C-alpha positions in Angstrom: 26.5 3.3 12.6 23.0 3.3 14.1 20.8 6.2 13.4 17.9 7.2 15.8 14.5 6.9 14.1 12.4 10.1 13.5 9.8 8.8 15.9 12.3 8.1 18.6 14.1 11.4 18.2 10.9 13.5 18.4 9.5 11.4 21.3 12.6 11.9 23.2 11.9 15.6 23.5 8.5 15.1 25.0 5.4 17.2 24.5 6.4 20.4 26.5 10.0 21.1 25.6 9.9 24.1 23.2 10.2 24.0 19.5 13.8 25.1 19.1 16.2 22.6 20.7 19.8 23.8 21.2 22.9 22.0 20.2 26.6 22.6 21.0 29.9 21.1 20.4 31.0 20.4 24.0 34.2 22.3 25.0 34.3 24.2 21.7 35.6 27.8 21.4 35.8 30.5 18.7 39.0 28.7 17.5 36.7 25.8 16.2 34.6 27.9 13.9 37.0 27.9 10.9 36.9 24.1 10.8 33.0 24.2 11.0 32.7 26.8 8.3 35.1 24.7 6.1 33.0 21.6 6.7 29.8 23.4 5.9 31.3 24.8 2.7 32.3 21.2 1.7 28.7 20.0 2.4 27.2 21.9 -0.4 24.3 23.0 1.7 22.8 26.5 1.0 23.7 29.1 3.7 22.7 32.6 4.5 24.6 34.7 4.6 27.3 33.1 2.5 30.1 31.5 4.4 32.6 34.3 3.7 30.2 36.8 5.2 29.6 34.5 8.2 33.2 35.1 9.4 32.1 38.7 10.1 30.4 37.5 13.4 29.4 41.0 14.5 27.5 41.8 11.3 25.9 38.3 11.0 25.1 36.9 14.4 23.2 34.0 12.8 24.2 31.7 10.0 21.3 29.7 8.5 22.0 26.3 6.9 19.5 24.3 5.0 20.5 20.6 4.7 17.1 20.1 3.0 14.9 22.9 1.6 12.4 22.2 4.4 15.0 22.0 7.3 16.7 25.0 8.7 19.6 24.9 11.2 20.6 28.3 12.8 24.3 28.6 13.9 25.4 31.3 16.2 29.1 32.2 15.5 29.1 35.2 17.8 28.5 33.1 21.0 32.2 32.2 21.6 31.6 28.4 21.0 30.0 26.3 18.3 26.2 26.4 18.9 23.1 26.0 16.8 19.5 25.2 17.0 16.9 23.3 15.0 13.1 23.5 14.7 11.3 20.3 15.9 8.3 21.2 13.8 10.5 20.7 10.7 11.2 17.1 11.7 8.3 15.6 9.9 9.9 12.3 8.6 13.0 10.2 8.6 14.7 12.3 5.8 14.3 15.5 7.8 15.7 13.8 11.0 18.5 12.4 9.0 19.3 15.8 7.7 19.6 17.2 11.2 21.7 14.2 12.3 24.0 14.8 9.4 24.5 18.5 10.5 25.3 17.3 14.1 27.7 14.7 12.8 29.4 17.3 10.5 30.0 19.6 13.4 31.3 16.8 15.6 33.7 15.6 12.9 34.8 19.2 12.2 35.5 20.0 15.8 36.6 16.6 17.0 34.2 17.2 19.9 31.0 15.6 21.1 27.9 17.4 20.2 24.8 17.4 22.4 21.3 18.2 21.3 19.2 19.5 24.3 15.9 20.9 25.3 15.4 24.5 24.3 17.3 26.8 26.6 18.7 23.7 28.4 22.1 22.5 29.3 24.0 19.3 29.2 21.7 17.8 31.8 18.7 18.2 29.4 20.5 16.5 26.5 18.3 14.3 24.4 20.9 13.1 21.9 24.7 12.9 21.9 27.0 12.5 19.0 30.5 11.0 19.6 33.0 11.8 16.7 35.3 9.0 18.0 32.7 6.3 17.2 30.6 8.3 14.6 27.5 7.4 16.7 24.3 9.3 17.5 22.9 8.1 20.8 19.6 8.9 22.5 20.3 10.0 26.0 18.0 8.3 28.6 15.6 10.8 30.3 17.0 11.8 33.7 14.3 11.8 36.4 
């Protein structure tokens, strides 16, 4: 499995794309959340609130996961599909990029669906990275002009 480098991943977003890229498991629904929460529980990564409380989506609209102490991933269980965002400012080295890629892969494996990482507020057309669970590959998406 190839892994995009930190420099290539950050450069793929460009200079004016916003700091909080969005990600989603393509075609996911509320029914995919239990598998994602189980996978997160198995990861050992700290979460806030705890995963049992995250099931109460009305009370906790955001689930924070920290694959590294310096990297925060925000999941949005109340959105009706599996969605999350990252903070590009926290991607400071290969270790932090790998942590985000690990979260993306975890979501893809748990749901069995591709995961796209796209520009903040964007859609599939603004995807910068795609994870394919059938090949276990992260791929940078060529910029569309």
